[in-house]
Structure formats: C-alpha cells, structure tokens
C-alpha positions in Angstrom: 87.8 106.2 61.5 86.3 104.0 58.8 89.8 102.7 57.8 90.3 101.4 61.4 87.1 99.3 61.1 88.1 98.0 57.7 91.6 97.1 59.1 90.0 95.3 62.1 87.7 93.3 59.8 90.7 92.3 57.7 92.7 91.3 60.8 89.7 89.2 62.1 89.3 87.5 58.7 93.0 86.7 58.4 93.0 85.4 62.0 90.0 83.0 61.2 91.7 81.8 58.1 95.0 81.2 60.0 93.1 79.3 62.6 91.4 77.1 60.0 94.8 76.5 58.3 96.4 75.5 61.6 93.6 73.0 62.3 93.8 71.4 58.9 97.6 71.1 59.2 97.2 69.4 62.5 94.8 66.9 61.0 97.1 66.3 58.1 100.0 65.7 60.4 98.0 63.2 62.4 97.0 61.4 59.2 100.6 61.3 58.0 101.7 59.8 61.3 99.0 57.2 61.1 100.0 56.3 57.6 103.6 55.9 58.6 102.6 53.5 61.4 100.5 51.5 59.0 103.3 51.3 56.5 105.8 50.1 59.2 103.2 47.5 60.4 102.6 46.3 56.8 106.4 46.0 56.2 106.8 44.0 59.4 103.9 41.7 58.5 105.3 41.1 55.1 108.7 40.2 56.5 107.1 37.8 59.0 105.2 36.1 56.2 108.5 35.8 54.3 110.2 34.2 57.2 107.4 31.7 57.6 107.3 31.0 53.9 111.0 30.4 53.8 110.7 28.0 56.7 107.9 26.1 54.9 109.8 25.9 51.6 113.3 25.1 52.8 112.7 23.7 56.3 114.6 24.7 59.4 113.5 26.1 62.7 111.9 29.4 63.7 113.9 31.8 65.8 114.0 30.8 69.5 112.5 34.1 70.7 108.8 34.7 70.9 109.3 38.4 70.0 108.3 38.7 66.3 110.2 42.0 65.9 113.5 40.0 66.4 112.5 37.7 63.5 112.5 40.5 60.9 115.6 42.1 59.4 114.5 45.7 59.5 113.1 46.8 62.8 111.0 49.9 63.1 113.4 52.9 63.5 112.2 53.8 67.0 111.7 50.3 68.4 112.5 50.2 72.1 112.4 46.5 72.7 110.4 44.3 75.1 109.0 45.9 78.2 106.8 44.8 81.1 105.0 48.2 81.2 104.1 51.0 78.9 106.6 53.8 78.5 105.7 57.1 80.0 105.8 60.5 78.3 106.6 63.4 80.6 105.0 66.7 79.9 105.6 69.6 82.2 106.1 67.3 85.2 103.0 65.1 84.5 103.5 61.5 83.5 101.0 60.1 81.0 100.9 56.6 79.7 101.1 57.4 76.0 103.0 55.1 73.6 105.8 57.2 72.2 107.7 54.4 70.4 107.4 50.9 69.0 107.6 48.4 71.8 106.2 45.0 72.9 104.6 45.0 76.4 104.5 41.6 78.0 101.3 40.9 80.0 101.3 38.8 83.1 99.1 36.2 81.4 101.8 35.6 78.8 100.1 37.7 76.1 101.7 40.5 74.1 100.6 44.0 73.2 102.2 45.5 70.2 102.3 49.3 70.1 
C-alpha cells in the first residue's frame, strides 16, 4: 500500500513540473514571436530610412503611394496589403478581431494603423 502512495506522489510532482514547463514554453514562444515582429519592424524602418537617404543624396521623387510597405524591397513574409478593416480570426465559429498578419488598416480620417 505504501508503494501506491509513493507512486501517487511521484505522479503529482511530475505533473506539476510538466505544468511549469508548459507555462514557461508558452512564455518563451510569446517572447520569440514578439522578437520576430520587432526585427521585421526594424528592418522595414531601416529600409525606409535608406530610401529617404537615397532620395536626399541623389535626388528623385518618392514613390507615388502613401503605403510605406510598398517603398521597401523586402516586405514582411505574411503581409496582406492595405485594408479598410482589421482581419478577423475564426476560432470554433467565433470571430475575433485579432491581427493575424501584417497589414495596413486605413482609417476614415486618412490616418493609418500599422499592425
């Protein structure tokens, strides 16, 4: 009978450790995704600065569009383009307004939201 209690204690301890591991892996995944987004934004910012510096140095005109993603040579890999509304993510029949990709949402007042 004592072995069953020892086994139960070991199973409970392993379950708690597995739960802690899963939580830390989830946080690490979130941190990695955030770092990836920050890197993509930094690359795009650098390319925009390069376009402006090239124009200041050699002259010329800026691209005709007001979408800065079209000014750069390397767009984010999951860029969806310009939209008048946020894309929706469907989960089990429920629509939630969660940004799932890079896009530019045009506001009615002419402003832009980069996400």
